[in-house]
C-alpha positions in Angstrom: 112.0 -51.1 -5.0 114.4 -49.4 -6.3 117.4 -51.6 -4.5 115.1 -54.2 -5.6 115.7 -52.9 -9.7 119.6 -52.8 -8.5 120.2 -56.2 -7.7 118.4 -57.7 -10.4 120.4 -55.5 -13.2 123.4 -55.9 -11.7 124.0 -59.5 -10.1 121.5 -61.5 -12.5 121.1 -59.7 -15.8 124.6 -60.6 -16.5 123.8 -64.0 -15.8 120.7 -64.3 -17.7 121.7 -65.2 -21.9 118.7 -63.2 -23.0 118.1 -62.9 -27.3 116.4 -59.9 -27.9 112.8 -61.3 -29.5 112.6 -64.2 -26.5 110.0 -64.8 -24.4 110.7 -64.5 -21.3 109.3 -66.4 -18.6 109.2 -65.4 -14.2 108.3 -67.9 -12.0 108.0 -66.4 -7.9 107.2 -69.0 -5.5 106.3 -68.0 -2.0 105.3 -64.5 -3.4 102.5 -63.9 -0.4 100.6 -60.3 -2.2 103.5 -59.9 -5.0 105.5 -56.2 -3.9 108.2 -56.4 -6.7 105.7 -57.7 -9.6 106.2 -54.3 -11.0 110.1 -54.2 -10.9 110.0 -58.0 -12.6 107.8 -56.9 -15.3 110.5 -54.4 -15.8 113.5 -56.2 -15.6 112.9 -58.6 -18.1 111.4 -55.7 -20.4 115.3 -54.5 -19.9 116.2 -57.8 -21.0 114.3 -58.4 -24.4 111.5 -57.2 -26.9 110.2 -60.6 -26.3 106.8 -61.3 -24.7 107.2 -61.0 -20.7 105.3 -63.4 -18.2 105.3 -63.6 -14.4 103.2 -66.5 -12.9 103.3 -66.3 -9.1 102.2 -68.7 -6.6 101.7 -69.2 -2.9 99.6 -70.9 -0.5 98.4 -68.2 1.3 94.9 -66.3 -0.6 94.7 -63.3 1.1 97.9 -62.6 -0.2 97.1 -64.1 -3.6 93.7 -62.4 -4.3 96.1 -59.0 -3.5 98.2 -59.6 -5.6 95.8 -60.3 -8.3 94.2 -57.0 -7.7 97.1 -54.9 -7.1 98.7 -56.3 -10.4 95.8 -57.0 -12.3 97.1 -54.5 -15.3 100.5 -56.7 -15.8 101.5 -59.6 -17.1 101.2 -61.6 -14.6 99.0 -64.5 -13.1 98.9 -65.6 -9.5 98.1 -68.9 -8.2 96.7 -69.3 -5.0 99.1 -72.9 -4.8 101.9 -74.8 -2.4 104.9 -74.5 -3.6 106.3 -77.4 -2.7 103.2 -79.8 -4.7 104.2 -77.8 -8.0 104.1 -81.3 -10.5 100.8 -81.8 -10.5 100.4 -79.1 -13.1 102.1 -79.9 -15.5 100.9 -77.6 -17.8 103.7 -74.0 -16.1 106.4 -76.0 -17.4 109.6 -76.2 -16.9 111.1 -73.6 -18.7 111.4 -70.3 -16.8 114.0 -68.4 -17.5 113.7 -66.8 -14.3 112.6 -68.6 -10.8 112.7 -66.1 -7.5 112.3 -66.9 -3.8 112.2 -63.2 -2.1 113.1 -63.5 1.5 112.8 -67.2 2.3 112.9 -67.8 5.1 114.6 -71.7 5.4 115.4 -71.5 8.7 111.1 -71.6 9.5 110.6 -74.9 7.7 114.6 -77.1 6.3 112.3 -79.7 4.7 109.1 -77.5 3.1 112.3 -75.2 1.8 114.3 -77.8 0.5 111.3 -79.0 -1.5 110.4 -75.3 -2.4 114.1 -75.1 -4.0 113.2 -78.6 -5.4 110.4 -77.3 -7.4 111.7 -74.4 -8.8 114.9 -75.5 -9.9 112.8 -78.5 -12.1 110.9 -75.5 -13.7 113.8 -73.0 -14.5 114.9 -73.4 -18.4 118.5 -75.2 -18.8 119.6 -71.2 -19.3 117.6 -69.8 -16.7 118.3 -68.5 -13.5 117.0 -69.5 -9.8 117.9 -66.6 -7.6 116.9 -66.4 -3.6 117.2 -63.1 -1.4 117.6 -63.8 2.3 117.1 -61.5 5.3 119.8 -62.9 7.7 123.5 -64.4 7.3 123.1 -67.8 9.0 119.9 -68.8 7.2 121.3 -67.4 3.5 124.6 -70.0 4.1 121.2 -72.5 5.2 119.6 -72.1 1.9 123.1 -72.1 0.2 123.8 -75.4 0.7 120.9 -76.1 1.0 120.6 -75.9 -2.7 123.4 -77.2 -3.6 123.1 -80.3 -2.4 120.0 -80.3 -5.0 122.3 -80.2 -7.8 122.0 -75.8 -8.1 125.8 -74.4 -8.6 126.6 -70.9 -7.0 127.0 -68.6 -9.8 127.1 -65.2 -7.7 126.0 -64.6 -4.3 126.8 -61.0 -2.9 125.4 -58.9 0.7 123.5 -56.0 -0.2 125.3 -53.0 0.8 122.6 -51.1 0.9 119.6 -52.9 2.3 117.1 -52.2 5.0 117.7 -52.7 8.0 114.7 -53.8 10.2 113.5 -54.3 14.2 115.9 -58.0 14.1 119.0 -57.5 14.9 120.8 -59.2 12.0 117.8 -58.7 10.4 117.4 -56.6 6.4 115.4 -56.8 3.3 116.7 -58.9 0.3 120.1 -58.7 2.9 121.5 -61.4 0.5 120.9 -62.2 -3.0 122.5 -65.3 -4.8 122.5 -66.5 -8.1 121.7 -69.8 -8.8 121.9 -72.8 -11.9 120.7 -76.1 -12.4 124.6 -78.2 -12.8 125.1 -79.7 -16.1 125.7 -83.3 -16.8 
């Protein structure tokens, strides 16, 4: 998780305005077992002395149960939830400082991911960011195009030169990272 930690500090932190006592809420959509939970909490704590809270959501019960068990010591909650239907959970609020979609699989369900992106954009605060990572070049480009059509603007995108290559040609962990905001106006 050192590489992800560096990516967050180098690519995401410069685009976040966080007061020293301001609370920092994060939403991790399609989080799986959320192996990155500790890294996300540490990242938020490095930006503020306010309260830090991570909310993860995924549709797969086994992964959510694993996340709850493994990360019980963190200021986090993990919801068994369809990330395309978060509108039914008004209590979540729409003031997340950061919404993360790590390892999004846009081309494995274009319409599903458009709905997930839409939900993420609707939950980020006015001064917050949506962060995506991608395994493949083409997938990253398609995801960025879809998010822009939904009203996001790209504020940063980069190739992760330290990504860990996987067996599938062209695929690597967090090969790309992008930071987006909702367009103003």
